[in-house]
ZABAFI-391138 format. One record per residue: x, y, z of N, C-alpha, C in turn; residue number from 1; residue in one letter; chain. Coordinates in steps of 0.001 Angstrom, whole numbers, plus 500000, padded with zeros to 6 digits. Layout:
residues N
n.u|n.v|n.w|ca.u|ca.v|ca.w|c.u|c.v|c.w|nr|rest|kette
X|Y|Z|X|Y|Z|X|Y|Z|NUM|a|A
...
***
This chain:
residues 327
n.u|n.v|n.w|ca.u|ca.v|ca.w|c.u|c.v|c.w|nr|rest|kette
500820|498783|500000|500000|500000|500000|500850|501261|500000|1|m|A
502157|501132|500199|503019|502295|500212|503402|502777|498841|2|g|A
503068|501978|497780|503456|502372|496442|502402|503277|495826|3|e|A
502855|504122|494893|501967|505053|494228|501497|504434|492927|4|i|A
500204|504372|492716|499687|503874|491449|498281|504395|491244|5|s|A
497915|504551|489976|496551|504909|489646|496174|506322|490002|6|g|A
494875|506607|489860|494357|507922|490188|493618|507834|491517|7|s|A
492775|508805|491792|492056|508870|493057|490598|509183|492763|8|v|A
489685|508581|493514|488258|508795|493333|487633|509351|494613|9|t|A
486405|509837|494489|485705|510326|495672|485489|509206|496682|10|y|A
485277|507984|496199|485075|506860|497113|486278|506689|498044|11|e|A
487469|506978|497546|488665|506898|498399|488695|508045|499406|12|e|A
488184|509205|499031|488061|510307|499985|487092|509913|501101|13|v|A
485960|509308|500738|484978|508881|501738|485568|507817|502655|14|a|A
486356|506897|502092|486994|505861|502919|488014|506482|503861|15|a|A
488753|507474|503373|489716|508175|504228|489008|508874|505377|16|a|A
487847|509433|505108|487082|510110|506155|486730|509144|507278|17|s|A
486345|507946|506923|486012|506945|507949|487263|506563|508748|18|r|A
488398|506432|508084|489629|506043|508759|490124|507145|509706|19|r|A
489860|508394|509349|490334|509531|510138|489405|509892|511293|20|l|A
488209|509312|511303|487234|509659|512339|487798|509355|513726|21|q|A
487736|510350|514597|488236|510193|515950|489735|510411|516083|22|g|A
490424|510640|514962|491869|510895|514988|492146|512324|514535|23|v|A
491762|512655|513314|491857|514046|512855|490728|514856|513486|24|a|A
491006|516118|513765|489968|516996|514300|488968|517342|513206|25|s|A
487693|517359|513552|486684|517902|512631|486682|519408|512882|26|r|A
487443|520123|512097|487696|521537|512355|486441|522378|512139|27|t|A
486329|523504|512848|485121|524320|512733|485029|525058|511409|28|p|A
483816|525393|511038|483541|526274|509903|483100|527607|510485|29|v|A
483864|528662|510202|483585|529960|510798|483103|530958|509753|30|m|A
482326|531917|510225|481806|532974|509353|482088|534328|509985|31|t|A
481971|535377|509182|482191|536744|509649|481224|537676|508936|32|s|A
480404|538378|509719|479477|539334|509118|480237|540436|508391|33|r|A
481355|540869|508971|482160|541913|508330|482689|541441|506980|34|a|A
483148|540194|506926|483657|539645|505670|482544|539505|504645|35|l|A
481394|538991|505080|480257|538853|504163|479830|540205|503603|36|d|A
479769|541213|504473|479357|542540|504035|480349|543124|503036|37|d|A
481634|542934|503301|482649|543491|502412|482605|542847|501036|38|q|A
482373|541544|500988|482402|540827|499707|481027|540704|499066|39|l|A
479973|541021|499815|478631|540832|499284|478330|539368|499035|40|g|A
478903|538513|499869|478784|537068|499691|478561|536401|501038|41|a|A
478247|535122|500992|478143|534308|502203|479381|533420|502217|42|e|A
480300|533677|503149|481614|533018|503132|481741|532067|504322|43|v|A
482193|530859|504032|482362|529826|505048|483831|529413|505067|44|f|A
484480|529602|506205|485903|529330|506331|486120|528007|507058|45|l|A
486691|527034|506362|487018|525745|506971|488387|525881|507616|46|k|A
488416|525876|508951|489602|526271|509710|490559|525101|509933|47|c|A
491223|524682|508862|492263|523660|509002|493484|524215|509727|48|e|A
493497|525513|509945|494499|526126|510822|494381|525603|512246|49|s|A
493237|525013|512588|493007|524462|513916|493094|522935|513936|50|l|A
493588|522357|512836|493791|520908|512755|494989|520493|513604|51|q|A
495096|519233|513928|496297|518724|514602|497523|519059|513766|52|r|A
498587|519468|514395|499831|519975|513799|499648|521308|513106|53|t|A
498448|521887|513156|498243|523227|512620|497942|523317|511141|54|g|A
497761|522176|510453|497403|522236|509034|496619|521000|508625|55|t|A
496000|521115|507437|495288|520002|506807|496202|518798|506560|56|f|A
497501|518999|506550|498441|517949|506171|498317|516702|507035|57|k|A
497857|516866|508274|497722|515709|509148|496769|514676|508557|58|f|A
495754|515143|507841|494764|514228|507266|495433|513235|506305|59|r|A
496187|513762|505356|496818|512894|504369|497927|512043|504948|60|g|A
498720|512631|505856|499837|511896|506435|499339|510701|507254|61|a|A
498371|510953|508122|497870|509858|508957|497204|508785|508097|62|y|A
496405|509227|507132|495711|508261|506275|496714|507368|505548|63|h|A
497764|507980|504983|498744|507204|504229|499493|506212|505124|64|a|A
499949|506658|506296|500713|505769|507176|499810|504684|507761|65|i|A
498555|505016|508026|497635|504032|508599|497361|502883|507632|66|s|A
497562|503125|506351|497319|502092|505345|498565|501252|505031|67|r|A
499685|501564|505663|500872|500738|505502|500717|499434|506286|68|l|A
501329|498392|505797|501328|497122|506520|502261|497226|507734|69|s|A
502109|496326|508714|503043|496334|509860|504501|496238|509417|70|p|A
504784|495446|508396|506163|495314|507916|506666|496622|507332|71|a|A
505795|497319|506609|506190|498613|506030|506441|499632|507133|72|e|A
505612|499644|508155|505808|500602|509250|507129|500349|509979|73|r|A
507512|499074|510091|508777|498759|510751|509976|499286|509969|74|r|A
509821|499450|508672|510900|500016|507855|511083|501512|508111|75|r|A
510087|502158|508690|510139|503600|508910|509568|504362|507741|76|g|A
509318|505644|507964|508696|506515|506972|509651|507648|506636|77|v|A
509705|507997|505360|510572|509072|504865|509739|510053|504076|78|l|A
510020|511345|504241|509392|512343|503391|510304|513543|503257|79|t|A
509897|514487|502408|510576|515776|502282|509518|516867|502355|80|y|A
509857|517953|503051|508848|518977|503316|509501|520212|503901|81|s|A
508924|521385|503594|509392|522630|504201|508861|522802|505613|82|s|A
507911|521945|506015|507489|522042|507405|506128|521476|507754|83|g|A
505085|521763|506981|503756|521335|507389|503552|519830|507210|84|n|A
503929|519293|506062|503849|517846|505868|504834|517145|506799|85|h|A
505967|517797|507046|506959|517236|507962|506352|517011|509341|86|a|A
505681|518028|509871|505062|517899|511188|503987|516823|511186|87|q|A
503210|516794|510108|502125|515820|510018|502661|514393|509989|88|a|A
503696|514148|509183|504299|512818|509117|504922|512451|510468|89|i|A
505562|513424|511108|506198|513158|512400|505173|512730|513437|90|a|A
504067|513459|513557|503055|513101|514549|502352|511801|514183|91|l|A
501961|511667|512918|501263|510440|512504|502145|509215|512713|92|a|A
503426|509361|512431|504352|508240|512634|504424|507864|514106|93|s|A
504494|508870|514959|504548|508591|516396|503281|507885|516861|94|r|A
502129|508339|516382|500859|507731|516778|500736|506290|516303|95|l|A
501361|505999|515150|501208|504682|514535|502433|503791|514706|96|l|A
503405|504234|515506|504529|503388|515855|505576|503213|514768|97|g|A
505780|504234|513948|506802|504183|512900|507830|505282|513136|98|a|A
509083|505010|512805|510121|506041|512874|510016|506934|511640|99|a|A
510228|508240|511816|510083|509189|510707|511388|509922|510460|100|a|A
511762|510026|509184|512903|510819|508745|512406|511871|507768|101|t|A
512790|513135|508003|512289|514247|507193|513454|514984|506548|102|i|A
513416|515110|505229|514368|515953|504507|513765|517358|504460|103|v|A
514420|518307|505144|513837|519638|505337|514850|520717|504970|104|m|A
514443|521752|504232|515386|522820|503880|515897|523556|505118|105|p|A
517146|523981|505031|517745|524694|506167|517021|525991|506471|106|r|A
516394|526611|505455|515717|527882|505680|514229|527706|505977|107|d|A
513810|526500|506309|512415|526295|506708|512124|527121|507957|108|a|A
510875|527594|508107|510545|528376|509297|510925|527649|510583|109|p|A
511550|528383|511490|512049|527783|512729|510931|527114|513529|110|a|A
509751|527725|513523|508640|527152|514289|508266|525777|513751|111|a|A
508339|525605|512429|507977|524321|511834|509043|523265|512138|112|k|A
510292|523674|512116|511366|522723|512434|511272|522280|513895|113|r|A
511072|523245|514790|510980|522890|516215|509837|521916|516474|114|r|A
508697|522172|515836|507547|521288|516037|507817|519896|515492|115|a|A
508456|519815|514328|508766|518513|513731|509682|517713|514641|116|t|A
510704|518369|515170|511610|517696|516106|510869|517306|517384|117|e|A
509949|518172|517816|509199|517884|519028|508330|516651|518918|118|g|A
507894|516330|517690|507101|515117|517484|507984|513869|517354|119|y|A
509300|514058|517410|510195|512914|517466|510823|512491|516155|120|g|A
510674|513296|515106|511246|512917|513813|512732|513261|513734|121|a|A
513442|512524|512910|514830|512837|512575|514826|513748|511353|122|r|A
515527|514881|511437|515571|515840|510338|516909|515744|509615|123|i|A
516838|515665|508296|518024|515720|507441|517966|517054|506689|124|v|A
518789|518035|507080|518703|519360|506451|519382|519388|505082|125|p|A
518929|520312|504224|519572|520496|502930|519441|521952|502493|126|y|A
520255|522337|501527|520238|523688|500965|519398|523668|499693|127|d|A
518218|524296|499737|517327|524202|498591|517868|524940|497353|128|r|A
518859|525811|497540|519435|526526|496400|520404|525652|495610|129|a|A
520984|524646|496256|522015|523845|495585|521715|522349|495563|130|t|A
520730|521900|496335|520432|520469|496417|518963|520212|496113|131|e|A
518652|519024|495613|517279|518628|495338|516835|517611|496385|132|k|A
515712|517910|497009|515255|517068|498112|514917|515652|497645|133|r|A
514412|515519|496415|514082|514194|495904|515324|513315|495785|134|e|A
516444|513919|495372|517683|513151|495248|518188|512697|496617|135|e|A
518072|513583|497602|518474|513208|498965|517592|512071|499477|136|i|A
516287|512167|499200|515371|511108|499632|515718|509772|498978|137|a|A
516057|509791|497686|516429|508542|497011|517682|507928|497638|138|r|A
518620|508786|498028|519846|508308|498663|519528|507645|500010|139|r|A
518642|508271|500775|518260|507705|502071|517502|506398|501906|140|l|A
516660|506316|500868|515944|505067|500606|516914|503935|500287|141|q|A
517945|504259|499536|518933|503239|499173|519688|502730|500400|142|a|A
519809|503578|501420|520581|503208|502613|519794|502306|503557|143|e|A
518551|502688|503876|517811|501958|504914|516416|501493|504495|144|t|A
515997|501779|503253|514727|501299|502694|513474|501747|503450|145|d|A
513383|503017|503882|512129|503488|504475|511060|503648|503394|146|p|A
509800|503724|503817|508687|503949|502885|508556|505448|502632|147|v|A
508625|505855|501379|508505|507271|501029|507037|507659|500931|148|l|A
506669|508692|501680|505323|509264|501575|505492|510738|501216|149|i|A
505433|511069|499933|505679|512446|499495|504576|513385|499964|150|p|A
504820|514692|499883|503879|515655|500465|502522|515732|499781|151|p|A
502441|515419|498481|501160|515611|497795|500875|514568|496737|152|f|A
501893|514031|496057|501659|513184|494899|501583|511710|495293|153|d|A
500562|511388|496080|500363|510040|496602|498857|509854|496785|154|h|A
498285|508767|496298|496819|508640|496332|496226|508692|497729|155|p|A
496900|508078|498709|496362|508085|500071|496455|509475|500698|156|d|A
497494|510226|500348|497620|511605|500830|496517|512467|500223|157|v|A
496312|512360|498916|495278|513146|498240|493901|512840|498818|158|i|A
493606|511564|498999|492299|511178|499548|492108|511747|500946|159|a|A
493162|511679|501760|493061|512234|503106|492818|513728|503098|160|g|A
493533|514450|502232|493353|515910|502174|491938|516277|501747|161|q|A
491353|515484|500860|490008|515795|500371|488936|515747|501438|162|g|A
489232|515102|502583|488232|515035|503652|487933|516411|504243|163|t|A
488849|517372|504068|488573|518733|504570|487367|519333|503852|164|a|A
487341|519222|502520|486207|519754|501765|484951|518917|501989|165|a|A
485112|517616|502146|483952|516766|502432|483258|517241|503700|166|k|A
484021|517478|504753|483427|517963|506002|482790|519334|505818|167|e|A
483479|520227|505117|482947|521572|504884|481580|521497|504219|168|l|A
481481|520695|503170|480223|520607|502421|479134|519903|503224|169|l|A
479509|518977|504068|478522|518352|504952|477953|519375|505925|170|e|A
478776|520327|506344|478337|521336|507310|477580|522486|506660|171|d|A
477923|522836|505415|477342|524026|504790|476270|523719|503764|172|t|A
476245|522518|503220|475417|522236|502061|476104|522750|500804|173|g|A
475418|522704|499664|476045|523060|498386|476615|524481|498388|174|p|A
477732|524633|497686|478406|525914|497553|478486|526309|496079|175|l|A
478496|527612|495840|478684|528099|494469|480154|528097|494077|176|d|A
481017|528269|495079|482442|528454|494811|483246|527888|495975|177|l|A
484306|527146|495649|485223|526643|496661|486626|527117|496307|178|l|A
487276|527816|497247|488610|528377|497035|489614|527587|497864|179|l|A
490635|527056|497185|491566|526131|497825|493007|526540|497525|180|v|A
493860|526672|498538|495280|526929|498291|495901|525812|497454|181|p|A
496905|526175|496659|497574|525179|495827|499083|525321|495918|182|c|A
499756|524248|496319|501208|524140|496241|501517|523057|495225|183|g|A
501541|521801|495697|501710|520675|494788|500406|520094|494282|184|g|A
499275|520588|494810|497979|520196|494287|497295|519042|494995|185|g|A
497871|518527|496095|497224|517433|496806|495918|517845|497462|186|g|A
495943|518948|498190|494724|519470|498813|493702|519852|497756|187|l|A
494151|520561|496724|493241|521011|495675|492599|519822|494970|188|l|A
493375|518804|494650|492831|517628|493966|491788|516925|494823|189|s|A
492127|516662|496082|491201|515964|496955|489922|516750|497202|190|g|A
490069|518066|497410|488889|518910|497654|488010|519001|496412|191|c|A
488636|519038|495230|487857|519088|493995|487031|517820|493823|192|a|A
487598|516670|494184|486838|515423|494108|485617|515473|495019|193|l|A
485786|516009|496224|484655|516124|497150|483610|517089|496620|194|a|A
484055|518206|496063|483125|519205|495521|482329|518629|494357|195|m|A
482985|517904|493496|482306|517341|492329|481177|516400|492742|196|r|A
481395|515640|493822|480367|514701|494255|479288|515364|495111|197|r|A
479691|516233|496035|478745|516756|497024|478116|518085|496632|198|l|A
478722|518814|495706|478167|520095|495248|478498|520272|493764|199|s|A
477952|519401|492924|478377|519338|491523|478105|520599|490714|200|p|A
477213|521456|491178|476943|522689|490449|477913|523811|490756|201|g|A
478789|523621|491756|479700|524683|492166|481016|524651|491418|202|g|A
481737|525764|491502|483040|525892|490844|484162|525737|491868|203|r|A
485246|525106|491455|486441|524934|492287|487557|525769|491679|204|v|A
488156|526630|492507|489246|527486|492039|490451|527287|492951|205|v|A
491581|526969|492345|492831|526872|493083|493521|528217|493121|206|g|A
494218|528502|494227|494856|529812|494401|496333|529613|494731|207|v|A
497180|530310|493968|498635|530240|494134|499213|531618|494375|208|e|A
500432|531703|494896|501141|532989|494923|501570|533392|493516|209|p|A
501560|534684|493247|502036|535169|491951|503465|534712|491668|210|e|A
504284|534645|492718|505691|534312|492542|505934|532806|492416|211|l|A
504890|532022|492552|505002|530564|492408|503780|530067|491642|212|a|A
503681|530493|490394|502455|530295|489610|502525|529101|488669|213|d|A
503335|528113|488984|503524|526988|488064|502239|526230|487787|214|d|A
501401|526000|488828|500165|525245|488619|499183|526027|487752|215|a|A
499138|527339|487934|498261|528171|487106|498690|528095|485644|216|t|A
499991|528194|485391|500483|528085|484018|500257|526684|483464|217|r|A
500415|525676|484294|500166|524301|483865|498696|524115|483503|218|s|A
497822|524652|484344|496386|524533|484128|495982|525186|482807|219|f|A
496546|526355|482537|496134|527105|481343|496724|526540|480057|220|r|A
497929|526005|480132|498602|525537|478919|498395|524056|478648|221|t|A
498045|523279|479673|497933|521843|479502|499267|521129|479508|222|g|A
500337|521883|479757|501685|521334|479822|502267|521611|481195|223|t|A
502888|520616|481813|503404|520792|483168|504500|521855|483198|224|l|A
504300|522876|484008|505240|523985|484176|505908|523882|485543|225|q|A
507071|524524|485684|507804|524440|486940|508249|525815|487420|226|t|A
508626|525880|488700|509302|527044|489277|510496|526515|490069|227|v|A
511471|527364|490311|512633|526942|491094|512833|527894|492256|228|f|A
512616|527372|493462|512865|528120|494688|512269|529530|494648|229|n|A
510975|529668|494377|510362|530997|494301|510410|531714|495641|230|p|A
510551|533028|495624|510776|533789|496848|509485|534350|497446|231|r|A
508404|533616|497340|507161|534024|497977|507204|533749|499473|232|t|A
506457|534549|500249|506353|534303|501685|505510|533066|501985|233|i|A
504766|532593|500991|503929|531399|501171|504812|530163|501009|234|a|A
505574|529830|502052|506582|528772|501922|505961|527419|501632|235|d|A
504710|527217|502017|504048|525947|501733|503648|525778|500286|236|g|A
503788|526837|499485|503416|526784|498062|504626|526986|497155|237|a|A
505821|526697|497672|507035|526843|496868|507367|525578|496080|238|r|A
506449|524648|496036|506655|523391|495328|507023|523646|493874|239|t|A
507944|522843|493356|508449|523075|491992|507383|522900|490927|240|a|A
506471|521951|491124|505447|521707|490104|504347|520829|490668|241|s|A
503248|520723|489940|502251|519708|490236|502869|518333|489997|242|l|A
502201|517281|490474|502757|515942|490364|502100|515114|489277|243|g|A
502612|513903|489109|502080|512996|488093|500623|512643|488358|244|a|A
500220|512588|489627|498824|512350|489974|498018|513644|490023|245|l|A
498580|514678|490650|497788|515886|490873|497563|516705|489601|246|t|A
498505|516709|488676|498328|517498|487457|497073|517067|486686|247|f|A
496899|515788|486358|495662|515422|485653|494406|515604|486491|248|p|A
494490|515394|487806|493312|515612|488648|492894|517076|488641|249|l|A
493866|517983|488745|493563|519413|488691|492969|519783|487338|250|v|A
493557|519290|486269|493051|519598|484932|491624|519092|484736|251|r|A
491305|517955|485340|489993|517356|485129|488911|517939|486020|252|q|A
489250|518268|487269|488210|518586|488245|488188|520031|488726|253|h|A
489211|520825|488415|489265|522217|488867|488793|523119|487732|254|v|A
488006|524140|488077|487435|525023|487059|488352|526157|486658|255|d|A
489165|526645|487600|490037|527777|487277|491150|527863|488311|256|d|A
492174|528627|487964|493280|528931|488873|493491|530438|488847|257|m|A
493789|531024|490016|494128|532444|490092|495352|532594|490987|258|v|A
495996|533755|490878|497163|534027|491724|496938|535299|492536|259|t|A
497652|535392|493650|497594|536572|494517|499020|536981|494861|260|v|A
499191|538261|495169|500517|538763|495525|500820|538480|496992|261|s|A
502086|538587|497351|502452|538454|498756|501787|539529|499609|262|d|A
501662|540732|499058|500958|541781|499813|499499|541405|500043|263|e|A
498867|540806|499035|497496|540332|499218|497418|539351|500387|264|d|A
498400|538477|500479|498410|537487|501554|498535|538153|502917|265|l|A
499409|539127|503030|499615|539775|504333|498369|540555|504742|266|v|A
497758|541253|503803|496528|542004|504141|495406|541052|504565|267|r|A
495316|539918|503907|494296|538929|504272|494595|538322|505634|268|t|A
495863|538008|505881|496267|537521|507208|495886|538521|508288|269|m|A
496154|539803|508029|495860|540810|509060|494371|540852|509371|270|r|A
493529|540744|508335|492089|540706|508590|491729|539502|509469|271|f|A
492265|538343|509121|491934|537136|509878|492412|537230|511318|272|l|A
493618|537752|511505|494158|537878|512860|493372|538902|513673|273|w|A
493149|540086|513088|492541|541196|513838|491038|541023|514022|274|e|A
490324|540691|512964|488864|540702|513006|488259|539369|513426|275|r|A
488916|538261|513075|488345|536952|513383|489136|536190|514442|276|m|A
490256|536782|514883|491107|536168|515912|491599|534788|515467|277|k|A
491882|534642|514170|492373|533399|513600|493819|533585|513155|278|l|A
494740|532868|513780|496136|532898|513357|496273|531979|512143|279|v|A
496620|532564|511007|496767|531819|509759|498092|532220|509125|280|v|A
498826|531251|508590|500098|531536|507933|499849|532041|506509|281|e|A
500876|532586|505842|500669|533109|504480|500062|532088|503525|282|p|A
500587|530864|503497|500031|529848|502601|498578|529562|502951|283|t|A
498275|529555|504245|496920|529263|504686|495904|530297|504262|284|g|A
496365|531517|503971|495470|532609|503583|495234|532693|502084|285|a|A
495881|531829|501307|495791|531928|499848|494345|531940|499342|286|l|A
493552|530974|499793|492191|530868|499276|491369|532105|499542|287|g|A
491374|532565|500793|490582|533745|501121|491118|534979|500419|288|l|A
492430|535089|500244|493006|536268|499598|492430|536489|498212|289|a|A
492122|535417|497494|491577|535564|496141|490255|536322|496166|290|a|A
489414|536045|497171|488132|536754|497279|488299|538094|497975|291|a|A
489046|538115|499070|489201|539325|499884|489867|540449|499105|292|y|A
490787|540102|498212|491520|541097|497438|490987|541256|496023|293|r|A
489787|540713|495762|489097|540981|494508|489684|540328|493275|294|g|A
490320|539164|493434|490916|538479|492282|489889|537674|491501|295|k|A
488710|537511|492071|487624|536839|491365|486296|537355|491891|296|l|A
485235|537081|491188|483912|537590|491558|483270|536660|492577|297|a|A
483010|537194|493764|482380|536398|494821|480991|536914|495185|298|a|A
480653|538120|494765|479397|538752|495175|478198|537873|494806|299|a|A
477276|537772|495788|476052|537021|495571|476205|535519|495659|300|g|A
477377|535031|496008|477642|533595|496006|477807|533047|497430|301|k|A
477580|531754|497535|477950|530995|498736|479347|530453|498488|302|r|A
480304|530932|499291|481719|530671|499018|482340|529876|500163|303|v|A
482930|528750|499841|483698|527988|500806|485177|528266|500619|304|g|A
485908|528356|501723|487346|528638|501682|488055|527674|502622|305|v|A
489127|527043|502143|489965|526237|503018|491084|527121|503560|306|i|A
491052|527394|504874|492184|528044|505545|493139|526919|505927|307|l|A
494218|526772|505157|494929|525495|505176|495928|525330|506316|308|s|A
496398|526428|506941|497388|526225|507984|497661|527440|508834|309|g|A
498278|527199|509994|498543|528266|510967|499970|528287|511461|310|a|A
500868|527527|510826|502219|527399|511363|503115|528534|510877|311|n|A
503075|529614|511611|503807|530818|511240|504670|531259|512419|312|v|A
505861|531727|512123|506707|532332|513140|506094|533680|513516|313|d|A
505732|533844|514780|504980|535032|515179|505774|536317|514970|314|l|A
507066|536294|515268|507872|537504|515068|507982|537843|513589|315|l|A
508123|536816|512752|508180|537062|511309|506858|537637|510805|316|a|A
505742|537141|511345|504441|537661|510929|504284|539130|511314|317|a|A
504740|539492|512506|504646|540891|512921|505451|541788|511997|318|l|A
506610|541299|511543|507414|542085|510594|506668|542239|509274|319|e|A
505972|541214|508848|505183|541323|507624|504087|542382|507777|320|l|A
503427|542378|508913|502367|543369|509139|502945|544787|509187|321|f|A
504106|544942|509820|504739|546260|509884|505131|546767|508502|322|r|A
505439|545856|507599|505887|546238|506277|504787|546595|505306|323|g|A
503538|546461|505724|502436|546798|504814|502422|548278|504503|324|l|A
502274|548652|503221|502100|550071|502901|500746|550556|503414|325|p|A
500666|551848|503635|499412|552433|504119|498323|552247|503085|326|a|A
497102|552005|503567|495964|551830|502647|495445|553185|502200|327|e|A
***
């Protein structure tokens, strides 16, 4: 079960939901009258920022490791991540009795590294400017044969991530629009599958940083596009490209892709922090930023948004807020 094969269906998302019951938090769906008034819409925020480990990533990580055989778990688990998937794999591995090794960039946010170590994982640091994490992972696999569970391009990970949208739609009923952050496309793919089944009349839009727009270009051209170490503050969306599984899923089930600037992300974060008392990291604010900053038409619609994560260095966030130009 640790090998990657085939595509992913909604039935696998539903099965993942059953497996995650009582383990992953059923995160709240929050609303804001101020936000609704500003956008002229009815907005529902799925707060995966309040998930275990602070992001939706726990869903996919736990689901994938839980489906490994006892023999596979004894081999240990390996992944590469800038921080959120790392924390999720570390905690899920601890809960399921597997050793975890994480290939993590040296410039990953300190808060994410500390949390990953706190969950008991072994970290193998690398320089993202000169080294490729996939090559390091292959080298580690050759040494001790751990099971690789990549951050997004794995059917069990995608199915697990899709449970966030499944829960949202169960709580809200049909939506006109679902806005989902996009890095490697695992969350977006899984959520799109849930939307297609539970709210087939609605549109799914993936949201990326302007400085890391590979998925948007891939979506529009039909050809896989890449970025290299983009300098966006949304560190969870610095992925080089969509994957072999996520690219066709995004092309098939997502209606559109849009991008937002780093300034858009900071302004959206400030609204969430100040008005809704929700600590959300830059990547986690991607979906809402598309509507809040007017990158698409939301007026008159029922809009679902995945707030994907909250793992932000607080001092770094304050510096971002201080750097905002006057409105």
